[in-house]
N, C-alpha and C positions, 0 to 999 in steps of 0.2 A: 134783336134783340133788336130846302129845295126851292128850288127857286124858279118862279116864272112870273113875269110882270103882270100877266093877265089875272093873277090871283088864284088860278086853279091849283097851282102848286105852292106850298108854303116856302118861305125863305129857309135856308139852312139854319140860320140863327133861331128861327121859330121852332123848327122841328127838333133841334137839339135841346130845347128848353122844356120839352114836354115832361111833366112830372108823372111818374108811373103810379096812377091811382088804381087800386083794386076796386073796381066799380061794384062788384057783387061778391058776396061770400061764396066760398065753395060749399055747395049743398050736398046733401046725401045723394049718393048715386043710386040709380034705379037697379033693383035686383036683377032685372031681365038681362042687363048687359053682361052679367057674370056667368052666363051659360058658356060652358067650354065646348067648342065645336071641334070635331076631329076632321082631319084631312091632310092632304099634302099637295105640293105644287112642284112639278119636276121638269119645267121647261128650261132650256139653256138660255143664258144671257146673250143678247145681241147688241151690237153697238148701233146707236141711232146716228144717222148721217147728219153732219152739220155743214155739208157742202152747199152749192148753189141750189136755190129752190126752183124746181121745174115750173114751166108755164102753167098757170091755172091752179097751182098748189099754194097753200098757206103754210108758212113756217112760223111756229110760236116758240118763244124762249121761256124755259122753266128754270128759275134760279132756286136751288133746292138745298135745304139743310138736311143732310142724310149721312152723318159720319159713320154709321154702322150698317147702312144698306144702299150703297151707291149702285151696285150691280142690279139690285131689284128695281131701282128707279129707272135704269136703262131698259129693263125688261118691260116695265109698265108702259113706258113711252113707245117701245117697239110694238107691243101688242095693240096699243091705241092706234098707231099708224096703220097696222094691218086692218083694223076695223074701220078706219077712216083714211083711206089712201090719199085723199086730197089735203090732209093735214099732217105735217111732220113736226117733230118736237126736238129742239136743240136744248139738251139737258146740260145745265151748268151747275156746278156745286159750290156752295158757300165755303169759305175758309175762315181761319181765325177762331175766335172764342165765343162769338155771339152772332145771332141773326141780325141784330140791329146794326152792327158795324159793317155788315155787307150791304144793308139796304140804304144807308145814308148817302154814300157816293152815287148810287144809282139814281136816287131821287133828286139829289142836288144837281146832277147833270142832265136830268130829264131823260135818262137812258133806262126807261122802265122795262123790266121783264113783263111777260104776259101773265105768267103764273109764278107765284113766289111763296116761299116759306115765311111765316110770320108767327109771332108769339101773342098770346092772349093778354095784352097789356095796353096801357093808355097810349103808347107810341103808335101801335097799329090802329087803335080806335080813332086816333086823331087823323091818321092817313085816310081812313074811311070818311070822317067828317069833312075832310077837304076834297073829297071826290077822287082821291088817288086810288083807293081800293073800291072795288065794285060791291054793292050790296048783294049778298048771296041768299037773301031770304026766300026767293022764289025757286031755288034749286032743289032738286031731289036730295042732294047731299045734306043740305041744311035741314030739311024736313025729316031726314033719317037720323040726324045726330041726336044723341041722348039729350033729353030735356034738361038734365042736370048740368050739362056742359054749355048750353046755349047762352046763359048769362055771361060767361067768361068771354064770349065772342060777340057781345052786343055793346055798342058804344052808348054813351050817356043820352044821346039823342035817337037811339033805336036803330042805328046802322048795324047790320049783321055782316061782319067784315071777314070772317074766316071759318074754316071747318077744322076742328081739332084732329090731331094725329093719333090721339088715343087718350085714355085715362092715365095720367102720369103720377107715379109715386116713387120716392126714393126709399131704399131699404138696404138692409145688410144681408147679403148672400153668404152662407157659411158652409164649409166642408165638414160634414157630420163625422167622418172618420177621424179627422184631426181633433175635433172637439172631444170625442170619446177618448182618444189616446192621451189627450192633455188632462183628462179627468174632469171635464166640464159636463155636468149632467144635463143642464138646460141652458138655453140662451140667456144672457144677462138682461135684467129688467131695470137697471139704473146705470148712470154713468160710472159710479164707483164699481159696480159689478162688472161693467165692461172693461175697465182698466185691469181688474183682477183676472178676467178671462184672457186678456192680452198677455199679461205676465205669465199665466199658466201655459199658454201656447208657446211663448218664447222659451220658457224653461224646458218644454218638451221637444225643442229643436225646430219649431215651425216659425215661419214669418207670419205674425198675427194678421196683418191687413195689407192690401195693395192699394196705393193711391196713385193717381195720374197727375203728378206735378207739372208736367209739360202741357196738360190740357186742363187748366183751372176751372173751366166750365163744370167739370164733374165735381170738383171740390165745392163749388158754389151750390150746385144742385143737392149735394149730400151734406157734409158736415156744417157748411154755413147755413143752409136752409133749415136744418134741424136745430142748429144753435139759435137762430133767430126765432124759430117757432117756439122753442121751450124757454128761451131766455128773455124774449121781448114780447111776442104775441101773447104768451101765457099770462103776462102781467097787465096787458091791456086788451082783454079778449073782445071787447065790444067796439073799440074805435081805433085800433092800431093802424089800420089802413088809412083812415081819415087823417090821423096824426102825421103820417108820411106825406099825404097830399098837402096839408096846410103848414107843414114844417114845424109842428109842435112836439114831435116824438123825440124824446131825450135819449140819445145814444152815447152821450159823454158820461157814462156811468159803468159800474162794475158788471152789470148784466151784458152790456154790449162788449166790454173788454173780454168777458168770459167766452164769447163766441170764438174769438181768435185765439185766446189762451188755450182752449181745449184742443184746437187744431194743432197748435205748436207743441203742446204737451205730448200728444200721441207721437209726433215725429221725434221729439227730444228723448223720449223713453226707448227709442229704437224699435218701435212696434210696426215699422213699415219696411218694405223691401229696399235693398240697396239701390242707390241711384234713383229713388222715387221721383226726384225733381226732373229727371230726364225721361220719365215714363209717359208714353203717349196713350191716347184713348184705347186704340186697338191692342197695344202691348199690355195694358193693364188687364183687359178682359182675358187675353191669352194667358197671362201669368196665373190668374185664378183658375181658369178652365183647365190648365195643365197641372194643377195641384201644387203650385209653387207658393201659395199663400192660403191662409185659413179663412180669410174674409175679404169681401169686396163691398165697398159702399157705393152702390150703383142704382140705376133706375129700372123701373119695370120695362122700359123700352129695350133693354138689353137682355131680357130673360131668355130669349132664344139661344143665346150663347152661354150664359152663366148658369142656367139650370141643367146643362148637359155636359158637365165636366168629365174628364178622362178617368174612368175607373173609380168614381166616388159619387155618393149621393149628396145633393145640395139641399140645404134647408134655407129658410128665410126668417128674419125676425125684424121687428120694429126697432130702428136704431135707438138705444136707450140714452138719449141726450137729456133725460130728466134727472133731477136729484132724487136720492132715495126718499121714498114716501110720497113723491109727487107723481101725478098722472102725466104720462108722456103725451105730447102734442105731435101727432103724425103729420107728415108732409104729403099732400095729395092735391091734384088739380088737373089742368089740361096740358097735354103735350103740345109742342110746337106743331102748327098745322099749316094749311094752305089758304092763300087768298088769290084773287084775280085782280090785276091792275086794269084801270080804265084806259086801254090802248085800242088802236084800230082793229086789233085781233082779239078783242075781248070775247066775241062769240065763240071762236075756236077754242080759246082758253077755258071758257066755261064748259065746253064739251069735254075737254081733257080733265078738268076737275071732277066732273060727273063720273068719268071712267075710273079715275083714281079711287074713288069711294064706291064704285060699282063693281064692274067685272074685273078691274085690276087690283082690287083691294087684297085679295088672297095672296097675291105674289109677294107683297111686303109683309103681310101678317104672318105667313108661314115661316118667314125668316126670323122675324122679331119676336113673335109669340107674346105680344103685349096685350093690354086690355083694349079691345076695339071701342071706338067712340060712337058706334052705330047701334041703332035699335035692331036692324036686320042686316045680315052680312051675306053678300052674294058668294056662292061657291062654298067649297069645303075648306075650312080654316082651322088652325090650331091655336089654342090658348093654353098656357100651362096652368093646371088646376091649382098648384100651390100659389101662383101669383093671383089667380082669381080669388082664392080664399083670403089672401093677404089684403087685397083691395077691399073685399067685403068687410073684413075686420076693421081696417083703419077708418073707413067711411062712417062707421058707427061710433067713432070716438066723440066725446062731448065737445071737443074743440079740435079743428084741423087748421093748417095753414098751407097756402099754395107754395109753389117753387119761386125762388127769388126773382126770376125773370118776369113774373107777372105783377110784381108790386114795387120793385125798385125803379127810380127814375132811370131813363135810358143812359144818361151820362154816368150815373152811379154804377150801372151794370158794367160799363166798360172800365170804370175805375177799379171795381172790385176784383176783377180777374188778376191784374198785376199786383194788387194789394195783397191778395192771398199768397201769391208766390213770394212777395217781399217778406211777409211774416215768416214763412217757412225757411227762407234763406237767412233769417236773422237780421235783415236790414231794417225792418220796421217792427217795433214792439207791439204786442196786442193792444196796449193803451193808445199808442199812436194810431194804430189801425182803426180803433173805435172812434177816435176823434176825427179822423179823416172821413170815415163813413158818415158821421154825424154832420160834419160841415157840408159834405156833398149833398146830402138829402135836404138840408135846410136851404142851401143855395138854390137848388133846383126848384124848391117850393116857392121861395121868394121871387125867383125869376118868372115862374109860371103865373103867379098870382098878382103880378103887377097890374 
């Protein structure tokens, strides 16, 4: 989600003032990527050594955002080392609630990893503009990435700074058996119908939805991003991203208040699991997969776990954050991906990047079963057909919006996570939250545009 006197690295003050501009709209995705490939990967995970590097061997550092696939990342690194015995990989995992909060101190102290997870936003693009991230335009991974995703990973001056981790969409997974037992014949198509479905589920003795209050990143990807898409982007379909960039987007109004009010309403009505503010990312997935809740507001990146619940069939539907009679605006874009930093070990890191998106790709894909970001995939991989159909459907919508991390300013991203928690704890009202969001975006735009 830096500083050096020579000018190669930005000052920390500069980098924290980057306003997150969405430089290109999310375009329609190519039908070819929706092919569902079958296969499996059954190798055991191995731990990559981070001990002293033997003479003649290069050790690279990979700083990775992989909350739901750490074991697979270790396996990819281990397989890469087997294929390239002269290169070892020290895998380190990001913590907290955003990619950006992990990157800032690394760059400020000039302690750059060699390969790093990044988001498709102006913060990462500016790192590329400053020469901190390497241009990946000549790599096989870039050439193999879906054309529809490449604009998300291209800076305003043409730097190609990252490779997407997948096609990202947030959606609602639901337990079909619980819906039938609650008398719900079809998924809801408006927010009013959604509340009615929650009420019916609770009356039938079920927990309507699981939320991960201890990991607000998921709340931001889900209900916040959909609230923003349907309450804000829908009212400014042509220029809402530019309005964020120049500070002219008005969020001190009822539309923005409603983003937070709906999130609070679902909690206040008792439609969430007990202790939802203490629920972690992994625990939230487990609660749904174990049949403890009827719905999960999650991403396509978790479909490998959420589409295979215990003893029940899972369905998916577009979160109906639209008012009755209004067309829903789906959320779809690029997943967090990988970049290579301009370090003395850049050549080895580029080799590792190519392996991640080449021979190593099936290892993580068969765990996650998301939508691959590639035109052609090496090896046999699995993608869930319902998720493939879902993405095909939403990318044909008249208007779509990306996930919050690709358009909010970096400092606003970090502000949003505790703000969502504060609203749910009742410490901040939805109106106060909207005003705080408005002030942050305007401040970042003023600072950036000086």
